N, C-alpha and C positions, 0 to 999 in steps of 0.2 A: 504494499500500499504506500503510495507517495503522499507525502503532505505538502501542501502549500506553505507558502512564506509565512502567513498568519497563524498557521497551526504549529509550524516550527517555532515562530516566536513564544507562544504560550507554553511550549515545552521547556523553553529556557529557564533557569533559577530567576526570582524576582530580582535580585541585585544584578543578574547580567542583563536583563532587560532595562533596569531603571539605567544602568550605564550607557546602554545602547541609544536610549532616547536622550541621554543628555550628550552624547557624542554626536547627534545631529546638528548641535548649535555651532556657531563661530567659536574657534579655539578659545578665545578671549571669555566668552560666556560660559563654556564649558567647564572651564577651569576655574572660574569663579564661582560656579554652581558646585563643582566636586569639593572646593576647600569650605565654603559656606556649609555644605552637608556635613563635612567633617566635623567642624567646630560645634554643630548642632549634637552630632553622635557623642561627642564628648561631653557636652554640657546636658544632654538629656538621653543617657544611655538606655534607659528602659522603654523610650518611646517607640511608637508605631509610626513607620513612614508610608503614609497612604499616598498612592501615586496616581495623579491623574493625567493622561497624555491627551489633551483636549485639543480642540479645533484651534483655539487661539494660544495657547500657552502649555508649557509642562509644570503642574504644579505638585509639590511635594509636601504635604501636610505633617505636621508632628503632633501624634495625638496618644493618649493612653488605651483608646480602644478603636476598634474598627469602624466606629460611626463618624460619619463625616462632621457632624454636629459637635463632636468632642475635640477638633482640630483646635490647637492653642496658636500655634503659627505655622505659617507655610512660606516656601520659596516656590516663586513662580518665574519661571524662565521665558523671556521673550527674544526675538531676533537681536535686539539692541541693548537688553538690560536684564537685570534679575532684580526682583522686588522681594521685600520681606514683609508678609502679610501677618498682620496682628487680627486675629479674628473676633476680638472683643474689643479692639482699638478705640471705639468711640467711648467707650467706659472708663478708658484709661488717663490718669494724669500725663500730661506731655509738656513740662515746664520749658523744654528746648525748642517746642514747635517743630519737630520732626515729622510727625506724622501727618500724611497726606490722605486726602479722600474726605467726601462729604456725606457717604451711605449713613444709615442707622446703626450699623455694626462694625464694619471692618476700615481698617486704616492701613496704610503701608509706607515704606521708606524704599528708595531706590537705592541698591548698593553698587557702589562702584570698584569695590575690592573687598576681598574677605576680611581684611583687617578693620572694614568699618564696624564689624560685629564685636570688635574689642573695645571699640570707644565707650567710656563710662556711660553717656546718656543711652545708648542702645543697650548696654547691659542692663540699666536701670529699667528699661521698657520689658525687656525681655524678663527680668525678675518680677516684675508686675503682673506681666501675661502668666506667668507659671503660678504666682500667687493666686491669682483671681480664677484660674480654671476652675470650671464646674465640677470636673472629674480630674483628680490630680494625677500626675505621672507617677508610674512606678518608680521607686528610689533607685533600683537597678535592674539588671536582667540584660538579657542580650538585645532586646529590641528586635523588630522585625520589619520587612518591606512587604508590603501587600499592594499589588496592582489593582486598583479599584475599577479603572476604566481606560480604554483607548480607543480614541476617536478614529473612524476609517477615514475621515476627511479631515485635513489639517493644513493651516497656512504653512508657507515655507518657514522654516526654522532659522535660516540664515537670512541677513537683511538682502533686501533686493537692491540692487544698484539703483541710486537715485537718477542716473541718466537714462535708465532703460525706458524704450517707448512701448505701449502696449499696442496690440495690433489695432489698427482702425479698418474699419469697412471703407473700402475705397469706393468713390463716386466716379462713375464715367458719364 
């Protein structure tokens, strides 16, 4: 029995699949995402990583359970940047005014480099997010990667060149 590429992908281990999703991005974005994930794994060793390879972005949520509603923070990869999302960011104090967004719940910070996560104001926001989590993270443990969804249609994962022209209907 021959397997198509989608079937082969689902047979890969979740960690391999996640790394293959990240590898689709520009090397700078991929390196930033891998470094940020590594920092989160050290900071939240018992967290589950809930992976959503969606139409617009690759999102990796860090949560105590497999429920999306329990995600505390997430990394989202876009062709030109990586954002750190605080799922309850609207309820968090933000004295440095770092959080962006106007929704009822979620706020984010665009990461320019992995070292941004070491900045004291961002560390304070992470501390607050972890303290305010509805369901606390386990204190330890190996954590686990769970591939929650993979969209069959996706936007390009690398930036589209600015000078490229879209095909136009010719008028004769």
